[in-house]
C-alpha positions in Angstrom: 22.9 1.8 -23.6 22.3 5.0 -21.6 23.9 6.0 -18.3 21.8 4.7 -15.0 19.7 1.9 -16.9 19.9 -1.7 -15.9 19.5 -4.4 -18.2 17.3 -7.2 -17.0 15.8 -10.1 -18.8 16.2 -8.5 -22.3 14.3 -5.9 -21.3 15.9 -2.3 -20.4 14.5 -0.8 -17.2 14.6 2.6 -16.0 15.0 3.5 -12.1 11.9 5.9 -12.7 10.3 2.2 -12.7 12.1 0.9 -10.4 11.4 3.8 -8.3 7.6 3.7 -8.9 7.0 0.2 -8.0 9.0 0.1 -4.7 6.9 2.9 -3.8 3.9 1.7 -4.6 4.9 -1.8 -3.1 5.4 -0.1 0.2 1.2 -0.1 0.5 1.4 -4.0 0.4 4.0 -4.3 3.0 1.9 -2.2 5.2 -0.9 -4.2 4.2 0.9 -7.4 5.2 2.4 -5.9 8.2 -1.3 -4.9 9.5 -2.7 -8.2 9.0 -0.2 -10.0 11.2 0.6 -7.1 13.7 -2.3 -8.2 15.8 -1.9 -11.6 16.8 1.5 -11.9 18.5 0.6 -9.4 21.3 -2.7 -10.3 22.2 -2.3 -11.5 25.6 -0.5 -8.4 26.6 -3.2 -6.2 24.8 -6.1 -8.0 27.0 -4.5 -7.5 30.2 -4.4 -3.9 29.0 -8.0 -3.5 28.3 -8.6 -5.3 31.8 -6.4 -2.3 32.8 -8.1 0.3 31.5 -11.7 -1.0 32.4 -10.1 -0.9 36.1 -9.3 2.3 36.4 -12.4 3.4 34.9 -14.9 1.5 36.7 -12.7 0.3 39.8 -13.8 -3.4 38.7 -12.1 -6.5 36.5 -13.7 -6.1 33.3 -15.8 -9.3 32.7 -14.5 -12.3 30.5 -17.7 -11.7 27.9 -16.8 -8.3 27.6 -13.0 -8.6 26.9 -13.5 -11.9 24.3 -16.3 -9.1 22.6 -13.6 -6.5 22.7 -10.7 -8.0 21.1 -12.6 -9.5 18.6 -14.2 -6.9 17.4 -10.7 -5.6 17.7 -9.3 -7.9 15.3 -12.4 -7.9 12.8 -13.4 -4.4 12.5 -9.9 -3.9 10.5 -11.6 -6.4 7.5 -14.6 -4.6 7.6 -13.1 -1.4 7.2 -10.9 -3.0 4.4 -14.5 -4.5 2.6 -16.1 -0.9 2.9 -13.1 0.4 1.4 -12.3 -1.8 -1.2 -15.3 -1.6 -2.9 -14.5 2.4 -3.8 -11.0 1.3 -5.4 -12.7 2.2 -9.2 -14.3 5.2 -8.2 -11.5 6.5 -6.2 -9.0 5.6 -8.5 -10.6 7.1 -11.5 -11.3 10.2 -9.5 -7.7 10.7 -8.3 -5.8 9.1 -10.6 -3.5 5.8 -9.5 -1.9 7.6 -7.4 -4.6 8.4 -5.2 -2.0 6.4 -2.8 -0.7 9.8 -1.4 -3.9 10.8 -0.1 -4.8 7.0 1.0 -1.8 7.4 3.5 -3.7 9.9 5.3 -6.0 6.8 6.6 -2.7 5.1 7.5 -0.9 7.5 9.5 -4.2 8.5 11.3 -4.9 4.4 12.3 -1.3 4.1 13.0 -1.2 7.0 15.7 -4.4 5.9 17.0 -3.0 2.5 17.7 -0.1 3.5 19.0 -1.2 6.3 21.6 -4.3 4.3 22.9 -2.1 2.8 25.7 -1.3 5.8 26.5 -4.5 7.6 26.7 -5.7 4.9 28.4 -8.7 4.0 25.2 -9.4 0.8 23.9 -11.8 2.6 21.8 -8.6 4.4 20.1 -7.3 1.3 19.3 -10.8 -0.3 18.1 -11.0 3.3 15.6 -7.7 2.7 14.7 -7.8 -0.5 13.5 -11.1 0.0 11.4 -9.2 3.5 10.2 -5.8 0.9 9.4 -8.4 -1.7 7.6 -9.8 1.3 4.9 -6.1 1.8 3.9 -5.6 -1.7 3.7 -8.8 -2.0 1.1 -7.5 0.6 -1.2 -4.2 -0.1 -1.3 -5.1 -3.8 -2.2 -6.1 -2.4 -5.1 -4.8 0.8 -6.4 -1.4 -0.8 -5.5 -1.9 -3.6 -8.3 -3.7 -1.2 -10.5 -0.6 1.7 -10.2 1.9 -1.3 -10.8 0.4 -3.0 -13.9 -0.6 0.2 -16.2 3.3 1.4 -15.4 5.2 -2.0 -16.2 6.2 -3.0 -19.8 4.0 -5.9 -21.4 7.2 -8.3 -21.1 7.8 -7.5 -17.1 4.0 -7.3 -16.1 3.7 -10.7 -14.4 6.7 -10.5 -13.1 6.4 -6.9 -11.5 2.3 -7.8 -10.7 3.4 -11.0 -8.1 5.2 -8.2 -6.0 2.3 -7.2 -4.4 1.8 -10.5 -3.3 5.4 -10.8 -1.9 4.9 -7.7 -0.2 2.2 -8.7 1.7 3.6 -11.8 2.7 6.9 -10.0 4.0 5.5 -7.4 6.0 3.0 -10.6 7.5 6.8 -12.2 8.6 8.4 -8.8 9.7 5.1 -8.2 11.8 5.5 -11.9 13.4 9.1 -11.2 13.9 8.9 -7.8 15.9 5.7 -9.2 17.8 8.3 -11.6 19.5 8.1 -10.8 23.4 12.0 -10.2 23.2 11.6 -7.5 20.4 8.4 -5.2 20.3 5.8 -7.7 21.8 6.1 -6.7 25.6 4.1 -5.0 27.7 5.6 -1.8 27.4 6.7 -1.4 23.6 3.4 -3.2 22.0 2.2 0.8 21.3 5.3 1.0 19.4 4.5 -2.4 17.4 1.2 -1.3 16.1 2.8 2.3 15.7 5.2 1.4 13.6 3.0 1.1 10.6 3.8 4.9 10.2 7.4 4.1 9.1 6.6 3.2 5.3 3.6 5.6 5.2 6.1 8.3 5.7 8.4 6.6 3.1 5.6 6.1 0.4 4.4 9.8 1.1 7.6 11.1 0.6 8.4 9.1 -2.4 5.1 9.3 -4.3 5.5 12.9 -5.4 8.4 11.8 -7.5 6.5 9.0 -9.2 4.7 9.8 -12.4 1.4 9.3 -13.0 0.1 6.7 -15.4 0.2 7.1 -18.7 -2.2 4.7 -19.5 -4.8 6.8 -17.1 -4.0 9.8 -18.1 -4.5 9.0 -21.9 -7.6 6.5 -21.5 -9.4 8.1 -18.4 -8.2 12.2 -18.5 -7.9 12.4 -22.2 -4.7 14.3 -21.8 -2.6 12.9 -24.7 0.6 15.4 -23.9 0.9 14.7 -20.4 0.4 10.7 -21.1 3.6 11.0 -23.7 5.3 13.7 -21.2 4.6 10.7 -18.3 5.6 8.1 -21.0 9.4 9.6 -21.1 9.5 10.0 -17.3 9.3 6.1 -17.3 11.6 6.5 -20.7 12.3 2.7 -22.2 10.3 0.6 -19.8 7.6 0.6 -22.8 9.3 -1.6 -24.4 11.7 0.5 -26.4 13.2 -1.7 -29.4 15.6 -0.9 -32.0 15.0 2.5 -32.2 14.7 5.9 -29.9 11.5 6.4 -32.3 9.7 3.0 -31.4 7.7 2.9 -28.4 4.4 1.0 -27.1 2.5 2.1 -24.1 1.2 -0.6 -21.5 -1.4 -2.7 -22.8 -1.2 -1.2 -26.4 -3.9 1.2 -26.0 -1.9 3.5 -28.5 -1.2 0.6 -31.5 -2.7 -2.7 -32.6 1.0 -4.5 -32.0 2.1 -3.7 -35.8 4.8 -1.3 -34.6 2.9 1.9 -35.2 3.6 5.0 -33.7 1.0 7.0 -31.7 0.3 9.0 -34.7 0.2 6.3 -36.8 -2.2 4.4 -34.9 -4.6 6.1 -34.9 
């Protein structure tokens, strides 16, 4: 076995595959984090809304208005997710599976708005930030499993596909733990709790340029056979390499019919 490769369950997994999958599921981790992060500091954020209202209008915020603002802050995340998730197919075909790189701009902007809302005394920034981060999560919920599924070898596709859901629940867990009042769920630190979502964003933006585009996407959608082959060898051995360096298949077997054919023989 060439140096730098690992054996996993009879299949050879490259470092490039591991890096690509890890980078992609950072989006799922962020998705889960933003689902759970808003729950723990609810009372503290409502108190801050009241302080902002008092600063602006010189009187406490009415109970009904506070309830409406908080409900909007929570629900608008889902609205952004619904709108953006309906565009996953179009975006992935237009920009490629690594549209996640551009999608990170939504996460960075949304996280910055939420993190700065207390300093700027603006619950509008909080609500807008939740909408934008929801838009990010809606796209990530489709782009991440799509990319992972297309770069994964057939025999490992199911196992690697579950990492999307696993990362989501880990993100929720991290948000709940960090939201404890003894950690970041305090009156002074809750903006940091919400703004922390930019950390995996920065990591993903830094790592995605080193991840290859999906060869399946390049070959089927873009009709770029040469680039598809280059991407395949960049993900060397993740495509079910068997008995020799000349035998390989693409994910989904779109180059062959499962009869041990090379790409040239399968056309």
